[in-house]
N, C-alpha and C positions, 0 to 999 in steps of 0.2 A: 332181599329189601335191604335187610338187616346190614350187611356188607356196604348197599349200594349207599345207604346213608351216612354209614361211616366214614366211607371214600369222600364223599361231598363234604360232610363236616371235618375231616382231614384238610382237603384244601383250601376251605374257608380260613381254616385256623391258619394254615401256612401262608396264605393271603395275606392275612391280619398281619402274621409276624414279620414279614418283609415289609409291609408297608409301615409297623412300626419302627423297623429297624432304617427302612429311608429316611424316613420324619426323624428319628434318634439321629441318625447320623447328618441330615442336614442342618439341625440346629446345634449340633457339636460344632459344625464348621464354621458355621453364622456366628455362635460365638466368638470361637476363638479368631474370625476373620478382623469381629469388630474389637476384641480384645488385642489384638497384633494392631489395630490402626489407631487405638486412643492413647496404646503405649508406645507408636511409633509419635503422635502427636505431642506427647508428655516430651518424649527423650529429646524430641528434635525442639522444642521449648525449650527445655531447661538449657541447649547449647545455647539457643539465643541471648536466656537471659544472663549467661555467666560472657557473653560476646559483650553485652549491653553494659554491663558494670565493669566490665576492663577498661571498657571507653572511657567514660567518666567526663563527658563531654558538659560544657558548661554554656556554648551556645547550642542553637537549634540547626538542626541537618534538614534539608530536603537532597533525597536523593535519586538520581536519574540513571534510568536502568536503560543502556543503548550498547549492548553488546559490539555492536560495527560504529562507535564514533569517529573515528577515522578514514570513513569510507570517500566523503566529499559528495554526497549525495542531496536529495531534497530535504530529507530527511532530518540529516546533518543539522541543516541549516537551521530548521526547526528547533532542534535541539540548541544553538549556540545561541539564535535568537533569545528564547525562553533562560536560556542560564543569564545572559548578560539582562533582561531585563529586570528579572527575580533579584539579583546581587546591586541593582540599584534604586528598586524600591525596596528591598527587605534586607538592608545589611546586616541585620540582627541574624543571619540565615546563613549558614555556611554552604556550599552546592559541592554534591562529590557527584562523581561519573562511575557507573560500575561498566566494567569496557573487557573486551576478549582482546582488544588490541597489543598482545603483548610481546609484539615485534619492535614498539615504537615507546619512548620515554613518554610524559605527562606532556614536557615541553615541546617534543617533534608534535603531539597531535595538536596544542595550541597555536603552533606556529602555522601549522596544516590550515587550520580553520581561518587563521588570520588570511593566509595566502588565497585561500580556494573563494572565501566567503567575505572580507575585508572587513572581518569581524573581530574586535579587539577586547577581551574584557576588562572588566575596571579594577575585579580582583583575581587571584588564584583562584584554582580548581584543585580538588583532590581528587585522583583518581583510583579507582581500587580495581585492580588486573585480576580478571578472573581466567582460569586455566580449561577450562572446561565448555569453552563454548564449541567446540567440534559436535556436541550434542544437538545443538540446535540446526547443525547444516544441514540441510534435505537429502543431499547425495548419499548419506548414510541410512534413509529408508526410502527403498527403491519403491516398496510397495508401504500401505497406510503412511504415507508420508506427512498427513496434518497430525495422525495421534504419535509418530513418532519424534515430531518435532514439539509436540505439545509436553510430551513426556521431560522428552529433554532442554525442553525450559525451565521447568520446573526444580531439575538438577541444579541450573547453572543459576535459578533463581536462590535457591539456599544455600549455594556456597556464596554469592552475593550478601543473603542477607549475615551468614554465618563470620562475613568478612566482616560487616557494617551494619549498624542495626541506625536504619534513619527515622527522624519525626515523622516526616512525609516522602512517601514512594511515588514517585511521576513514572512512568512507562512509557518511553517515548518512541517503539518500534513495533511494537501492536505483540507482545508476548503475555497474553490475558493470562496465562497459567499463574503468571508469576505473582497477580493478585491474593491467588488463595495461599501461596506463600507468607508475602509480608502482613498480609490482613489477619491469616489466621494465627501463624507465629510469632510475630510480635505486634498485633493490634497498632499497627500503621497506619496513618490515615492514607487511603491511597487515591490516586488521579490517574488519567491516563490521556496520552494524544494518539487518536486513532486514522492512522492514513488510510488505511481500506480494511474493511472484516476479513479476518482468514478464514470464513466460511462466510459465504451469502445464497439468498434464495436463487440470485440469478444460476449460482451452480447445482443447487438443487434443480431446477427448472431443465436444466441441463443434462442432465442425468436421467429425471423423468421422460423427458421426450427423446431420451434414444439418440441426442446428436452426437455426433464425432467432435471432439474437437480435442486445443493440447491438453487440457485436463482431465480429458474421458475418451479415454481409447475406443478404437473402434472394436476390438474384440468385446468392452465391455458394452458398449452401443448396441452391438450386434445380439444378442443374448438376455433373452428377458429374465433370466435367471441371475444372472451377472448384474444384472442391472438393479434388481432387488434388491439384491444384497448389498450394494454399494450405495442406493437410497436409505437403507437401513443404518451402514457405517455414518453417512453424511447427516442422518436428522440423529444421530444419537452423539457425534460430535458436534451438532448446533445447539443440542441440550445443554451440553459440558460447556460449551465455549457462552451460553448466556447465564449459566452459573457462575463461572466465573466473573461474568461482567457484574454482578448483581454484588459484587463486593468491593465496586468502586463506587470512591465517595463523590468525586468529580470526574465528569466523561467529556473530553475535547475531541471533535470528530472535523474531519478537512472540508467537509462539504455537504451539500443536501443531499446527494446519493448515498454518501457512508451514512449521516443520520439517520435516514430513512432506514436502511437493513439494520444499524444498531437498535434502534427502536424494535425492530419487528424480532431480531433475535435476543436481547436481552431482555425484553419486556416492559409494559408498559409502564409498569412502577418506575422506571430509569427517565423516562423521556422527560420529566422536571431538571432532572441534573444533565444533562446533554445539550451543550453549548457549539454551535457551528464555529471557528475558530477558522479562516483561511491559511492555507500557509502562507510564510513569507516570502514573494517572487521577487528576485535577485534584477531588476528591470531599469535600475539605471544608466547602464552602459546602451542598452536599446534605446531608451529614450531621446540620445544623442542623435540617432540616425533620423535624418530629415524623411518625411512622409514622402517628398517628392520622389518617385524613382528616374533612375536613369535615363536621358532623352535617347535611347537608342532601339534598334529590331529585338534585341534579347527579351525574350517574354519568360520568367522562369517561375515555374511552381515547387517552392520548398518544403520538406520531411526533414524535421529533426525529432528524433527517438531513437532508442535502443532497437536493434535488430534481432526483436526476441519475439516470439510467434504471437503474441495477443495484438501486437503491434499491427496486424496485417496490413503490411506492405505490397503483398499482394495486388490488396484491393485498387492500392494506389495505383498502380502500373496496368492495370486492367481499366482503371478508370479514364486513366492518362492515354489510353490505345482508344479507346470509344469516343476519346475527346476528339485526338486528333485524324481518326478517322473522317469528320466532319468538317475539317480543316482542307480548303485547297490545298492541294500537293503544291506548289509554288509557294505557301506560305508557312510549309510545317519547319523549315528548319529554326523559324522564329522562337519556336517552342522548346523548353528543356525543362525537364523531371530532376529535381538533384534529391537524393535520400543522403542524408547525412544522419551519423548517430554514432554509439557508440558500439564496437564490438568487443564482448567480454570474455569469449571464448571459442573452441573451435564448435559447438552450435550454430554461433551467432554468425559465425563465417562460412558454415554450410549455408545457414540461411540466404548471405550476401548470394552464394553463386547460384541458388537456386532462382532468386530476385533476376539476374544477372541473364539466367538462363530461360525465364518467361517473358524478360526482354526482349532477348532472342527469338525466340518464337513467335511473337507478335510482330516481330520486324521494326521493333523503335529502339534497338538498342541504341542506334545513335543521337537519339534524344534524352536518353537516360542517363546519370550520371552517378555514381556513389561514392560517396565520402564517409569512411569510418576515424573513428578516434580525432575527429579534428579540433583546432585548439579556440581559445575564447575569440580572438584576434578574425582568425577564419569564418568563424561563425557569424560574425558580426558584418564581415563582409557580403555573405551570404544573404542574410536577413536585409541588409542593406539594399541589395539588386532584387530581390525578389517581389513580384507580385502576389503569390497568394501562399498560404499555408496551409498546410493540408494533414490531416490527423485524421486517422480511421480505425483508430484500437472500440470497440464495442464494452459501453459500460465503464470506461477511464474514470477513475475512481475521483483526481482531479483535473488534473490536464495542463503544466506548469506548462507543458511548451507552445498550447494555444495563449495563453499568457503573453510568452515571449513571442510572438506573431504581431498580437496584438500594440505590443508598445513600442516594435520598432517599425508599424507600419504595414505590415504585408496584410492583405486579407485573410484572417484565418475561415478557413473551410472545415469544420471537424463532423466528427460523428454524432448524428441527432441520438444519444445517451447520454448517463453519466454526468459527471462535472462540468461537459462543455455545455450541455443541453439546460441544465437547471441552473447553473452558477455564470460561466464564464459569457457565452455568445446568447446574448441579452437584447430586446429592442426588435422594433420593427421601422419601416419606413426611414425618416429621417435621422432616427437615432439608433439605428441599428450596427451592433460591433461584432457583425459574421454571419458568416450563412452553416448549415446545418444540412447533412446529408447521408444517408444509410446506404444506397446500390450503388452500383457501376453507372446506370443511367443517372440517378439523381448527382454523384460527383461531376461525372461529365459533363451534363448539363449547367450545373452551377458554374463550372470552369468556364464556359461559353461565354454564363450571363455575365461575370466578373471581367474578361477580357474585351466584351463587347460595348462594358459603362463606360460614360465620359468620364473626363477625369475628373470634374467636377464633383461628378459622385463617388469614385473611389475616394477623393481625399477627403468628403464628408462623413463615408464610414471610417475608416483609417483613425480620423481626427477622432469620432464617438468612442471606438475602441481604445485609443488611448488614452482619452480622460478616465476611461472606466477602471481603468489599471489601479489608481489609485486602492481600489478597496481591496487589493492583494499586496500592500504595499510591506514593509518591518516594520513602520511604523503602528499601521492598524493593526496588525498581528499582536504586537509585546503589547496594546491597550486592552485588545479583548481576550488575549492569553493568561494577562493580570487578572482581568475581573472574573476571569472563570475560576482560577485559582483561590482567590478571595478567600472565600469561606474557609479554607484547610492552613492558613498561612497567620493566624489568629492566634 
């Protein structure tokens, strides 16, 4: 009896000793981690203070964080329009651009912007060239891509801050982790223009529903364990993303859809400072196209988008095939589906071959044309001869291509989601600016309805759509952008 009691007491003592050791170790690690964290913050802040002292600027500086400023896309149009607006409104500010385009000079970048967007800046811009841009490139992170790019953007942001400290920092590419760096280390005023959320509630829903997609591999969708692990990873990243968003003083978003997601992910407290600023769409050239279509038997449906998986070109081909099946065989020669867009790499080229194979399988290849990397002149010619402009991406954050259809007089047939649903294709009856669809039957049925409508009705819709494009002009963007940014420029 005595020996049994001694044994029990010994086990209890050992358990308490182990428990105390574990707690002590955990506390030691935690305190060490906290010490290292705050020590790193102090060290980094010291470097920023020294850099600011070396600058000794008399003028105020606004810095644009745009590592790919020479890319020539819609995001770059936003950048240059924003800089032009600030230079005209606030001459007391100098603009700098943090870029990773080290293979070009500042003059080269400005010349490219002028040629691509017809935007000439009233003053010079200073470029801060960053050497660590590869840290944010997705191909370096085949797994945990979001987290890898987030950490990489912090490294790139610190390189930017340690090169030049602005008074106002504006991220125009969606690198949310940069807000931590510029706000915490330099106490900069921080603003951002969000084209689309880095992670969205739609992405969470796709994983939760175990739906296979371009960003949710089939092996994960088929496994409950892997699905739950990915959900945990996504929820953790969404929380970090929300914390980053709360560091912004001014938030601008490009659409109602993006605004809703940002409000959800960044918290209700940010609603008061989130402003919707539609991106500037270059529709001047398209407005010159006559609304009247050529008087011949050629009836064209045009798609304009990069050959990326989320653009869902296969849905366009399947819908067109379903439409043709309802057309008398003697009239099918009149109809053509033209898929025009950018082919960036081998992945895009492979998708083009898959589209061709699908058209061949559906026995409509003679009615489908694919044109990649076309010129602006050829794009205008296609738009001028097209009756319908088709768009099939689910939850497109805005949809500049749909606006271009409307400006050119092609009847827009877009996906019933995202920006096209909430901002672009509006009205009904006499004030309609286009049509929306979701599935093969929706698209094919709407194609038939558009081709069957009278010329008077078609022109009425095309005219309403063209008039509505004014909401997306460069002038309107600059007015809304300056109004949103005003509180930080005082």
